[in-house]
N, C-alpha and C positions, 0 to 999 in steps of 0.2 A: 367461305359460308360459316356460319356460327355453330357453336358445337350444340349438341341436343340438350344439353343442360339449360342452355339460353331460351329454348323454347316455351313459350307460355304453355304451362299446364303438364310439362314435363318433369315432374318431382322425382325423387328418389325411388318411389315404388314402381312408376312407369319405367323409369330409366333402368332398373334392374329387370324388369319384365322383359325389355327390349333387349337387354344384354344376354338374356338366357336364349335368345333366338340368334344371337351372333351380330347384332345391331349396336354397335357403341358409337358411332362416328355418324354424321351428316351423310356422308357418301354411303356409308352401309345402308342407310335408311332409303336414299335413293335409288340404290341398285337391287333394294328388295322389292321387285315388280308385284303388281296386282297377281292373285291367282286366279282372277276373272274380272268380268264386266257385267253390269245390269244395264242393257240397253232399251231404254223406253221411248226411244225417239220414233218407233213405228210399233204402237201396240196392236195386237190382233185381236179378233173376235174370240171370247170364249170357245165357240163352236169350231175354230180352227185348231185348237189343241190336239194333238194326237200323240198316242204312246210313246214315251222316251224324250218328246220335244221338251226343251226347257227353253222359256220365250216370256216376253211381257204381255199380258193381255188386260182388256179393260172391259168393264161394264157396271150393272147395278146390282145391288144385293136383293136376290128374289127371296123374300121372306127373312125372318129374324134367325140369327145364328144359333146353333143348339151346343149345350156342353154335355157330353157324355163321359161316363167313368166306367171302367171294367177292368178285371185283373191287373190292379194296382196302377193303371195307365188313366190318362184323363186327356180328351182332345175335344177342340172345337169344330163344329161343320157347319158349312154354309153353301149357297150356291150363288154364283156369280153368272148373270146372263146379260144378253141384248137382243136386238130384234133378230138375230141370225141363229142363237142357240144360247147354250147353257153348259155350265161345267160346275162339277162338284170340289169343294175345297174343304181340307183338313189340316188343322194345327195341332200338333201333339205337343204335351206339356206346355201349352201356352194359353192357360185359362182366361188371361186377361183379354185375349182377342175377342171374346164374347161382348165386352164391353166397348171396344174399339169399333166394332162392326153394328150397323143397324139397317132397318129395312129401307129398300130403295137409295141406299147411299151409292154413291159413284165411286168406284176405285180402280185403281191401277196396280196390277199386282204382277210379279214375277216368281216363276216357279218351274218344278220339273211334273211332267204329267206322267202318270203311271197308271197300268190296269189291274184292277183287282176284281175279285168275283162279281162284285154287283156292277161293275163297269168303270169307267175313267176317272180319275181323280188326280187334283194337284195337291201335293203334299208341302206342307209348310210354306204357302208362298208369302212373300214379304211385300208390304205395301209400298211404293215407289213414287215418286214425283216425276210425272211424264216429261218427256222431250229432252232426256238426258243420258249420256254413257256415263255410269258411275263406277271407278274402281272398287273391287272389292278384295281386300288384303287377307291373307292366312291368318286365322285367328290368333290373336297374342292375348291370353288372360290378362285382364286387368288393362288393357290398352284398347279403346273402342275403335270403330272404322272411322267415325268423324275426326278425333285428334290424329289420327294417322293420316287423313286426307289434307287435314290443315297444315300438319308440318311439312309434308310434301310439296305442298303449294307453295310455302314460305320459302323452303330451301331451292326449289327451282328458279325462283326470283333471283336467288343469290348465287346461282351456280357457278363455280370456276373452277371444275375438274378439267383435266388434259384429255384430249382424244388421241386415244390408242390406234386408231385405225390409220394405217399408211395412206398417205394422199393419193398416192397412185392406184391404190385398190378403190378407195372410195368413188374416185373418178371414174375409173374402168367401170364398176358394176353399179353407179349412180346411186349410192347410198347417202342418205342425210347425215348431217352432223349428229355429235353424241348428245348435245344438249337438246336439240330439237326431238331426237328420238326418245330421250327420257321423258320429255314433257309429254308427248304423244303416247307413250306407252301408259303413263300414269291417268292422263286426262285427255283421252283421244276427242279429237273434233268430229272425226268420222271414221266409219269402219275401214275405208280405204287408206287414210293416213295411219291409222293403227296397225294395218298390216305392213305397211313400209316400215315404221319405226320397230316393229317385232323382226324385221328381216335384218335391219341396221344392227339391231343389239344382239341378234342371235349369230350374226355373220362375226361380230366383233368376239362374241365369247368363243366360238370356234377357232378363231386366229389366236387367241389369247390361251387357250387350252394346248393347241399345237406347239406354241412357242414356248410356254410354260414346260411342257414335256421336253422339248429339244433343249431349252437351257437347263432345267434339273437334272436331266440325264447325261446331258453333253455326249461326247464320243466316248464309245466303250472302253473302259481302261483295259491296260495290260495288266493280264494276270497270271500268277505263277500256276502251271497247270497241276491238275491234281491226277495221281496215278491210279485210274481206277481201271479194274479189271472187268472183262466181261462176265468170267465166272462168278463174280460177286454178285450181279445181277441175278444169275440163276441161282445162287445159294439163296439170295432173299426171297425170290418168289417160290422157291420149294419149300422153305420154312412156314409159308402160310398153310391154313388150313383148307383152303379152296385153290383152285386152279385159275390163273389170271387169264384176261383176256387178251386177244392178239394186239388190240388197241393199247392195253396198259403196256405190254412188252415194247411195243414200237416206240410209245413215247418216253418209256424208262431209257431205251437205248438211245434217243434222241439227246435227252438231258446228260447221259453218260457222254456222249460226244463231245457236248459242249462244255462239260467240266474239264475234259482233257487238253483242251484248248488253251492257248497263251492269251486270249482275249475273254473278258469276264462274260460269262453266260447272261443272258436278258432274255428269259421265254416266259411266255404265258401259256399255260396248260388250262385249256378251256373244254369244258364237256357237260352234259345233261346231268341231272339229279341222279344220284346213284351210278354213276359210270365208273367209280372206283378211282377218283383223282388221288383221295387221301393215301391210297397205298404207294400210289406212284411217287408222293412227296417223302413218306417214310424210305422208300428205296433210295432216293436221292439222298436223304440224311443219313442213311445207312453207308452208302457209298462214300460219302463226303467223311464221316466219321472212322470208317475203315481206312481212308488214305490219308488219316492224321489230322483233319481238319474239324471245325467245329461249326455245327448248324444251328440256325433259330428259324422257328414257325411261328409267324406273328398270325393270330385270330381277331377277329372284330369284336368277339363277345368272350365274357368269360365262361358262359357256358360252353360254346365251342372250344375254348382252348382246354377247358376241364375234361371234354370228351377225348379231344385229340391226346391228352396226356394220358388218359387212360389207354386208349389204343396203342399209344407209342410204348408204355410198358410192356404192354401184352406183345405187341409186335417185333420191338426193337430192343426190348429187355432179353429175350429169349436169345438175341443173337449177341448179347454181351455189350450192349450200347447202353451208355448210362444216360439217364433222361430226367430234366428237371422242370418246374413250372414257375413262373414270375406274372403275378398279376398285381394291380393297383389296390384291391381290397384286401390283401393281406395284412397281417400285423406287422409292426415296425421289425420285430425279431425275425419274422419268415422273410421278409424281404432282405435285410441284411443276410440272413444265410444263404438266400438264393443268390445274392449279388456275390459272395464269397466264392459259392460253387461255379460260378460262370466264369470270373475273372480266373480262377485257377486252374480251370478246364476240368475239373472233376465232372461236370456235366458235358458230355459230347454233344447232346442235343437239348436245345432249350426252346419250350414252348411257352406262348404268353400271349398277352394282349399289347396296346400300343403301351404299355409299362416298359416294353423292351427297349423303346427309343429314348427313355428319360435319360437325363445327364449324367446320373450316378452309375448306370450301368456300363460295364466293361467286358468286353470277351478278351480269352486267352489267344483264340487263333480262328477268329471268324472267317468261315470261307464259303460259307452258304446261306443265302437269305431266301426264306419262303414265306410270302403273302398269301393267306387264304381269304377267298371271298373278295378279290382285290377291288370290287366297285365299291366297297365301303371304306377303302383307305384311299388317300391321295398320293399323288406323285412325292409329295414333301416327307411323309411317312415312310414311304419305300426307301428314298434316299438317305433320310435320318439313320434308318437301320442299316442300310449298306455302309454308312459313313463308320460303323462300329468296327470295320474289318478292313483290311488293304484290298481294295477292289475284290470284295467277294462275288461269287457266282449268284445270279439272282434269278428265282423261279416265282411265277405270280399264278394263283389259280383263281379260276372263277366259275362256279357253277350256274352263273346267269349267262347263258348262250348269248352274245352281241353279235349281231348282224355285221359283216365284214367291215363295211364302210365305216360306222360307228367307232368299231375296234381299231381301225388305223387311225382315226382321228383322236382317240383317247390314248391308245397304247401304242404309237406309232414306232416308238423305240423299241418293241418287244418282237422276237421271234413268235411262232404261234404254232402250237401244237393242239390238235383237237383230239378229244378222245371219242371217238363215234360209234362205240360199240358197249352195250350194256351187258352184264353179267348174265349169264342164264338164270333163269328161275324168279326173274323180275315179272311181275304181273302188271299188264297195263291197268292204270286206274280208271274206271269209269266215272264221269263228270257229268252232273246235273244240275240245272238252274232250278232253284226252289223259290217261288214268291212266298209273301207271308203268309197267305191264306192255306199253304200246304204244309206249314210248321208241325200241327198236331201228327200229320201223317210222318213229318221224319224223326219226331220223337219215338214214334212206335218203332220204326225201323232201327233206331239206336236201342231200343229195349230188345229187340229180337237179337241183334249182333251180341249184346251184351248177355243174353241168355245161352248164345253158344259159345260163350268164354272169351269174345274178342272186345276190344276197347276202341273209344272214339276220341278224336279231338275235337274241340270247338274254339276255334280262333276269333277274336275280336280286335278291331283296330286301335281301341283306346284301353286303358287301365281302368280308371272311373269317370267320374263326371266332370269330363273336359270338354271344351267346346268354346265358342266365343258368339260374339254379337256378329250378327249378319254372316254366318259360316254359309259357306256356298251349298252344302250339304245337308240333307234332311238327318234329324236325330238318329244316332246309331247306337246300338247296345253295346254297353261297356263290359270288359271281363269279369268285373266285380259284380256287376248287375246280373250278368249272365249266370256265374256259378250260383247265386242265390235262387234265381228263378228254376234253373235245371236242378237244383237239390229238392225242389218241390215238385216240378213236373216228373222227373225221373225217378222219385224215390222208390225203392230203397236202392237205387245204383248210388255208388260212391263217386263223387263229384269233387277233384281237385282244382286248385287255381294255380298258376304260375304266371309271373310277370317280371319284367326288368328291374322293379322297383324293390322286390323282395331281397331280403339279406341272401348271401350266398348260399349260406348253410340251408336255410328254409327252401330256397330253390333248388339246390341239389338234392333235399329230402324229398321233395315234392316229385321231381322227376324220377327218382330212384323207385318210389313207390310205384308211380304208373310203369315203369320199366317192369317192375316184380310182379305186376299184375294185382296190385292191391288197391288201385282204382280203376274204375270203369270207364270214366269220361275226365279228360283233363282239358279244362277251360284256360284258354292261354293267349297272350300277345303274340307278336311275330318273334319273341325270343326263341321259339321252336322252329323258326324258318329254316335255320341249319344246323346240321350236327346232331339233331335227336334222332336216334334210329331205335324204332320199338316194333319189330316185325308182327307182333300180335295186334297193332293197331290198324284197323280196317276201315275205318270212317274219317274222314276229314269234313268237318262243317265250317264255312268260312262266313261270319256274320259281315254285313256291308261290305260284300265282294265288290261293289262297284267302286270303293275307296281305293282298291288296291292296283296296282300295275299288273298287267298279264303275266309279266315275267316273275313277280312276286308272287302271285296265284300259283303260277307253276311249280316254284319253288316248296311253298307250303304243300301243293297236292303230292310233292315228292316224298312227304313225311308218312305216306301209307304206300302200300302195294310193295312193302320190303320183305313180306311172306309169301307163302304160297297161296294164301286165301285170296278170294276176289276182293277187290277194296274199292271204295267210292269216296268220290268229292263232292260236296253238295255246295253249291254256291249260293248263299242267301240274298238274293236280289232280284229285282224284275228283270226279264229277260231282255238283253240288246245284243247287238253284232259283235261287240268286243267280247263279251263273255262267253258267246256262242263259238267263239274261236277255240276256247278250251274244251268245248263238248265235242269238238270235231277232231282233235288232235292231242296226242301226248308227245310230239316233237316240239322239244324246246327251242329250235332254232326257227322253227315256224311260228310259234307263239311269240318269240322275242320279235320277228320281222313284222308281224301284225301290229304289236304294240308299239314299235317304232313309227310304224305308218299312221295309226290312229291317234296316239298320245304325244309324238314328238318325242325327242331325245331327252328334254329337260325331265320328263316325268317317267323316263324309260327305268329307271331304277327303284323307285317306289311310290310313295304316295304323299301328298302334303302333310299327312298327319304323323308319317315316318321319317321325320329329318327332312329338312329342306331339300329341293333339288339342288345338284352342285352347278347346274349351269342355270341360273335363274331366268335369262331371257329366251332360253331354249324351251322352256315350259310353255311358251306362248306360240310356237310354231309346230307345224306336224308335216312341215315340206322338207321332205328326206332329200331332196336335190339341193337344197343348201348345203348338206354334209359333203356332198361331191364338189360343189362351187368352192366351198370355203378350203377343202383340200387342196384342190388345183391352184387355187390363189395363193397358199402358205408355201406350197412346193416352187410355185413359179418364181415368188418372191426371194425363196431361199437360195434359188439357182442363177438368179440374174445377177451377174457381176455389176451391171450399172445401177442396181438399186439395194447394194449392201449396207447402205447407211441406215435406209429404213427398215431392213431386216434386223439389223442390231439394235435399233432403238426399239423395234417391237419386242426383241428378247428381253432388254432391258425393263422396258414396260411391263411385259408379263410379268418378269420377276418380281418387282415392287408390287403388283396386282396380287400376285401369288404369296408373298410375305404377308401383306396386309389382309387377305381375303382367305384364310385357311379354310373358313366354313365351305366354302365355294370349291376348293380344290381337294377337300377331304378332311375330316374330322381330326383335330387333335387327340 
């Protein structure tokens, strides 16, 4: 296949935009599957549109469209009708639609139907060509949908990629070949064939993941045992200002037992938001340091790394353990000083971001590696950090509860500890879905909470004016817009803003002010998803809640309910089955299982707006049975002596895929 630079219309600006999304080669583009489809082969009547339905409908414009303006917003409204009935449509921030639509015009539209106070509406429907199934790609600023579709068609005609699927598995499960599956996944001839293409690609991704995990992790290596004493565990927990839960003690003991063995520990510690996993990690780091080793804790964001560092100094410092911090945004002098302290062994515990795996970083005696929020890292980063020591013990933590089957596929090389108990005093968070027409009532609630001395978070999916042509979703409020509006609506309350693009010091200053009670409302992106602990915050508002995965919504909800006061989480969205799950339970594992069933494994860990799913094909399937089948197929292949050639080929192919597609297996 030709390089992307030889495709007509793909100049330096577009190539750079693609590269920012991890698309650098022709195969990268082909493997960036559509985020969804517009099926206009069977349009329905406007009268058939019901609440929550996303569909294609057709009819004529009944009357002239109208342009409205209010509260700094503008929208066009029109009614689409046929002989069976009618539906009202609204286009927000698209004033040109008034000129594209005219009385009695026949239109084919695609959109989502929502219920508002005055009835049913379709918000921001797009005008479509009837009789087609059109792919819709995740919006890439500067690269429209048409250039993407044209490029993919061209590359499919020239496709010369290898098929990683072992022949015996493809035949046994009746799976189509890879080229046909890719072609149908991008440009399906019909929905039945699309379903088969999804299954083929999802099956391959699951096999590749398992092979990559097996190949990257390999056999657990021999490791010199650490002389860890049970009395040290007691000493650690007795030094804390609160009593540990039985679950914390149990898991700490399991970790200590692993560290005493002559085989390197490989354990995942999983638990719900607020269960106390960080203290288990600090206990492990304390045991390692006291036994003469050096420990490293890698966090996915600078905010979380900084929070861990502050806690480590308070918790481990009082026990005589030296701690240090290494992050990519430090000055050159700060990084040099950190590297010196690490390689000399001056720092017994090193906390940082993925900067820890950079080539210049060397450890004195790395014996324990901990990765926090494991779902945000890949196998590669974990193994790179492990490579800084001689078969160090490995512990990974995740506050995203993962259904067991998915956990076996993604982390099949790890033993599992579940922290299944919350510390006493945690108040269950009451969760409600709030449609747009009740926004003013929500603002009054925030005012009342602030009057009582309490604080609120407001989380938005995007920082500023981002989005793109043909985006699948309706416009959503950005964090920068939200802060401006809330500063007006909630005056004189103090409204702050924090997001990942801010300078580290500015972000830290804002969070410090919120923590100190100098702000009433903090508008944020998902940078506050993990590691931010403000007991006085009792309200969490999530704008555009339908854009987030349930597991991520549950994580965000966990930022409140950390004190003794009653706390609330408000999901700004139209009610649907998925979001109602959160109103019914605070159990993270139940939430996770529902998320997997409803959305599929590919979108399980987040949203299209927050990092691409690590399994691009799986974002197209919600068949959890496929997880079982692929797991069974991989184990059968690995254990069948007669098929070891196929198994070894799969491991080699997965490793090549793993090296080439780091954005799939985890961020660099």
